[in-house]
Each structure stands twice: as C-alpha cells, then as structure tokens.
N, C-alpha and C positions, 0 to 999 in steps of 0.2 A: 899744333895740338901746345899749349903754355902747359911746363911741369908746375905740377903745385904739390905742396907738401898736407899732410893731415894725419888725423889716428883712427882708427878703426874702432868705432865706437859701440858697435853690435856686430855680432857674428853668430851664427844658425850653421854649427858644425853638421848637423844632421842634412841640412837643405845647400849646404854649401854657398851660403850668399850672407852679405852683410852690409854694413853702411858704413862711409867714412865722413867724419867731421873735418872739413878743409881748414886748415889753420886761421886765425883772427875772424872766425864765424862762431854763430851760436844757434843753437833751435835745430829743429827736425828738416825744417824746410831748405836748410844750406847743405844737408847732408847728400852724400853720392853714393848710388847704387853701386855695389862690388859683389862680383861673381868670381868665382875659384878659376873659372876657365882664364881670366883674363889678369891672373896675379902669377908673378915669378918670384913666390916667396916660400921658404919652408913651410911645412904642413905646418910644425908647431907654432910658427909665429903668425898662423892666420887664427888670429884670438884678439879678443878687445883691449885695448891699451898699447897696440904696435902702431908705431910711427911710420908712415909710407910716403914714397913719391910716387904720382900718378900724374897721368891725362886725363883728358874728359870728352865725352862726345855726348850730343843732345839727341834724345829719342823720344818717341810720344808718349813716354813714360817720365821723362824727366833725365837728371844727368846722369850718366853711367862710367866708370872707372873703366879706364885702359891702361895697359902697362905699369900695373900696381907693382912696385919694388920697394926693396929696403932703400932708405937713404944713401944716396951716393952710389948705388946700384946704377949699372947701364942699362938703357932703354931696351926694347924688344927690336932687335933688326929686322930689317927686308928680308925674306928667303935668298938664298944664293940664286943669283942668275936672275932676280926681278929687275925689272924695269919698265919705266913710266912712261908712256907716248902721250903727249898732249892731243885730244878730243879734238875735232875739228871744230867745236864750238868754243875754243879758247882763241880768242880775240886779244892782240895784245894792244893795249890803249897808246895813242899816238901822244906826243909831247905836242901841247898848243905852242902856234906859231903866229907870230904877228903878220898880217898878210896886208900886201901891198895897197893901196888907195885905189889902183886900177885894176885890180884883181876881179877876174868875171864873177856877177852874183851868184850864178847857179854852181858854184863851185862848193861841194859838200864833202868834208872827209871828218871822219872823229879826230876829235882833238880840239877842231877848228868851229866846232857848231853842238848843239845839241843832237844826238842819234835821232834821225826820223822816225816818226809812227809806221807802225804796219801797214795802215791803209793808203800809203802813196809809194810811188815808184822812186826812191830818193835814197841815194848810201849803199848801204850793203844790203842790197836786196836782189830779187831775180827769180827764175824760175827753174824746176828740175822738170824734165820731160822723161817720163818712162810708161813703160807698157808692162801689163799684170795679166796672168791667166787665172780665173777661178778653178781651181781644183776641187772644191766643195761647193755645194749651191750657196748662195748669197744671196741676202736681202738686206737693203737698206731702206727703212719705211721714211717716207716724207709727212712731214708735219701738215700737209694740206691733202684735201680729198678724203677726211677720214670719215666711213660711213658706219652707221648702226645697221648690223647684218641682222641681229636679233636679242631680243628683250628678255634676258634670263628671268631676273627680277626687277623689282623698283629700282634698286641701287645696283646691281649687277647686269652689263648688257656685253654683248660679242660685238667687237667692233672688226672692222676690213680696212688695211691700208696699202696704198698705192707705191711703187718703187720712186725713190727719190728722182727728181728730175729737176733739171739745169735747162733753162731755155726750151723747157717742151722736150727734151730727150733724157732718156734714161740714164741716170751719171751716177759715179761712187763720189762722193764729197772728199774734198782733199783733207778736211779734218780726221776722216776715218784711215788715212794714208799717211798723214807724217809721223806718225810713230812708228811704223812698219818701215818706212824708208829711211829713220834714223836709226834702227836697229840694223840695217842692212849696211849703212855706212860705217856703224861702228865696228860690225863685224869685217867687212872689207878694209879698212883703214887700221884695223889692229887699237882703235880708239877706247879710253877707258868707257863703261858702259854706263848706264843711266843709276844703275844701282850704288849710290854714293855712301852707303853704310859698310860697314866691315864685316856684315854677316852675310854667311854662305847664301846663296839662291837655291830654293826649292825646285823642285820638278816632280811631276807624277810618273810614275814607271808605268813602260807598256806591260798588257794585261801577262803575255806571256813571261816577263821577268817577276813580277808579282807572284805567280804560281811558284816560283822559287825560293819566296819568304818563309823562314822557318821562325814561329813564337817564340819569343824567351823571355825572362823575367832579369832585371838587372838587379843584381844584388852584390853589398858590400862584402867582401872577405872578413873574416875573424881573425886577427892577428896585429903584430904591430906596424903593418903599412897600412896606415887610414886611407890611402889613397887608391888601393887595389879593389877591382870589382871584377864580376865574373857574370858572365849569361847563362841562366837557368834554361835550359831548352824545356819546351814544352810542346810535345810533337803530338798530344793524346794517343791516339790507337791507329792513326793514318800511317801509311807507307813513307817512309823517310827517302823524300827526293828532291834534295836541295840543287843536286845539279842539273836536272830535267824537268823539275816542276811537277807539284802537286796536282794530280788529275784523276786520283782513285779514292778520292775522300777527303774529309775538312779536319784540320788540326783542331779546332777549336768547337768547343758545344755550344750554339746558340740558346740564348736565355729570354722568354719572351718578357718584356718589363713595359712596353706600351700599348697604347691602341695608335695606328697610324694615323697621322692627321690627315694626310692625302693619299688613302691607299692606292697602290699599281698591281699591275699582275692580275693574274685569275681572280675573280671573285668568288669569295667563301661565303655560302649562308652563316654559318656559325664558326667564325676563326676562334682559335685557342683563345683563352684569357691570358692575361698577365699572370706570372708567378704569384701565390701568396705573399704577401708583407713586402711586395718591391722595393719601396722605400727604405726599409731597414737597411739594405747591402748597401756597402760602401764600395768605390773605386779602389783597386790594388790591394783588399784583404783577404786572408785566405779562409776558403769556405768549402763544404761538403757539399756535393750536389747529388741528387738521383737524378741518373742520365736514361732515357730511353732510346735504344736504337732505332737507328731509322735507314729504311732500305735505299733511298734515291733523294740528294747523292749520300754514299756510304758516310755515315755520320753517327752523333749522338745529339739530343736537344735534352737540355737542363726542363725538368720537370717541378724540380724543388730544391731550395738551398736551404743549409744550415749552417750553424757555427759549431755544432756539435756532431760527431759520426753518429755517435749511438741513436740520437733522434733521426739522422738521415738513413740508417738501417733500419730503422722502424716503419720509417714513412714508404722506403722501399718493398717492404714485405706486405705492407696495406695496398701501395697501389698495385702490386703482382698478383694479389690475390682478388682482385677486380677486372682487370685488365691483362689483354693478350699481349705479347712482346717481351722482349727481354730487357730488364733494369738492372743499372749496377749503381754502386757509389764510388763517387771519385773525390780525391781530394785536389784543390787548385786554387786558382785565383780569379777574380772578377775585375772583367775590363769594364769600365760604366764611362761611358764618354757622353751620356745623355742624348737627349733627343735633338740632334743636330741636323736631322734632314726630315722633310715633311713625311718621307714616306717609311722613315725607322720605326720599326717595334721591337728589337731585338739587342740585346748586348753580349757579349761574349765571355765565356767560361773556360779557360785555360789551362789543360791539367797534362799530366802525363801517366801514362799507364807503369805500374810499377814493376811489371813483369817484363818490362823491355829492356834487353841488352844491346840493341841494334844502335844505339844513339847514347852518346855520352851525356853524364848529367848535366856538366857544364863546361864552359870553354871560357879562357881567358879574355877580358875585354881591355885593350890598350887606352889609355887616357884619352890619345887623339880620337879615338872611334867615340870613345864617351862622350867627348866636348861634341862632335859633329850628332851624335844621337839628341842631346840636351837641345841644341840650335834647331833641330828639326821639331822637337815638341813646343818650344818657345812660339817659333812659326806659326806650326798648326794651331795653339791656343789663341795666337794674337788674330789670326785671320777667321776663326771661326767663334768666337765670343761674341762678337757683335751680329752676326747672322742667325745664332742660336736665340739670343736673346728676343730679337724680334719674332720669332715662331712660337716662342714660350709663352702660354698663360699667365698672367701676374701671380706671383708667389711660388712658381717653381723654379729650380736650379737650373743654371745655366750648364 
C-alpha cells in the first residue's frame, strides 16, 4: 500500500470516526473514511485540522484509511512471529524467451503464449481425485425434470426436483466442491486464506457456548481518559452462570414489537398484540418497563414501556388490578434490531435487578476487546442490511 498525506477534515468524537482529505484533492468524493481503531494517534490529535500519513484499502463502501499516524511516524508493524507463506495459487510469471524455429508447435508455457482457457487440456491444468463422505443429508437439485406437484394458487406452485445427474448417474457437480477443496488445501499447506481483507472472520458460537454469554452495555467512563470504556452487566433477575451456562431462566425480557411475517411453532388463536406505541421506542435508549413474570421459562415479559417511571408505576397498578400474576417496574435499555427474520415478533429489554449483590455492576473493557466488538457489529450490520430490506414492506426501517 502506498503512503499518502492528508488532513482530517471531519471528526465525530462520539462515534469515533471521521474523514481525511488527501493532499492535492478537493471535495467530499475524494475523502477517505477513518476509524479510530486504525489510527495510532494521541487522543488529542484525533480532531479536525490534524495532518496525517496513512495507507488506504478499498471496501464495498469506498476507500478506508489504515495505519493512520502523524507525519514521519513509523507504520504499524506486523505482530512478532508473523510470517507469510505464498498460497498455492500464486504462480511466478516466466520471462519471455525467443523460441528456436524448429521448436515443437505443441509447447505451451506461460511467458511464451497467452494462457489457455479453461475449456481445454493445455498448459497449467489437470484433475484432483478425491473421496468424500456425507455426514448430513445432501441434496443437489437438477435443472432438468422439474415437476409441478401442487398448484397452491395462480402464482404459487409447489415443485419437486430430482438429484443432479451426470451421464444418467447421480453426482455432485465439481462447482459444488471447488470451494471446499480449496479451503482444505489452504489449511493443509498453511496458505493464506481467501479472506483478502484485514477484518476478522466472524463465526457462530455453539449453542452450549451461547448460554455462557451475559448481556452487557458498553459505556464510556467519565474522567480524563477519553478512551476508557466499561461493560455494564445486565443479568436481569436470572442466576448468574457465565462458567456453566444459563439454564434456569432468561437474562433479558422479550418485548413484542411485531406480528411475525411467517409465524412458526405452535399455533395460537389469539397471540399477544404488540406493545402500545411500539414505533416510539428506539434502540439503545433507557426506558422503564412494566414486566410480567412468566413461569416457563422462568423469565419476565415486557407488557408496556415508558420514558417516565411514574407513568410506568401507574400502568403497573392498573394492570395488576385487572389481571392475575406478578408485575414489577424495572429500568433498563431496549435492544432493537428490527424485524431481521421472517418469524421474529419481539425485541429485547435488558435490565438489572437493583437488589442484586452477586454480580459486579461494571467491569473494564480493554481497547483491544472493544475493537473486536465494533468489528463484529459492523460485520453483522453489513450482512443483515440487505436481507432485512428485502423482507420489510416499503416505508419501514431496516
């Protein structure tokens, strides 16, 4: 990457990002996105008007700055012990050599002619023979022999497909195996993986590990250190079990916000309606919730949300006078990710019972872990934005 110079022309301290105007350029179209996690600058230098040196990478959203530093500063070095092995698909280009007049016509080498296309057995080509065993059910549909089994409506039909066939025999096409075999070779030869960006790869935790997670809110501390953050633990009233997994309750209280687009599970003739004025409540803001105790699983469910505690207490009294059950008021925060799946009907309200003494209120959040968290959130938002937009009726937020 080529080192460039520029000036920070926009900086949003509360969001920890801004924009750099490269030297000898003008206008917003030439500006480069800067995030604090990729800057090795003192906190007091992350402001508009600071001249910096940086490199850039291109993402699907445009140019992003990397290794941002003060002019003359050393670029970020690779971690100690880092080494790079050329992946198996890096092929050295051979220099052009003039061939003798009597050289065979079928000699095909890179550097002497254009590389042959993939539809012929010439040059760098060959086969890989392998055997694989299916551990889970596998079905690869064929584009031929598609039959209509049932006409559900004028536009909607139920189709049946046969397994893919090659020369009349069931087979798995090579196109379905290339990526898998490539990944095996990358791991076996310690080659560089296909993820060519610098971002961490996300993965889904096993279900038994998910149960060990405890909800928390990232908060900036009040003090001289502007980069100090803490985690505010929000375990609700459930038993605190980060070492063994939560199996006796729920930390968060679900709040019904939507009608599921494609309901699943047991059919309910009269499902609960969404809470009143659901559109008035925003993600990440503090609220007072009227909670109803649920027997199975042991948990609480939000029946109403308010910005004012007195209003919440009044509503609790009114509900308790006409319904059986235990109702309480708790302060907490709403986590609202919108209807990002077809069967979703609820958001989550996170809180902490003020009488709890068995769980610390806050724990430190190191900068390195905070950067990992922000990378995870960016990855989640990128992957789910398009899918959520496709499911939403026009005019609703994604």
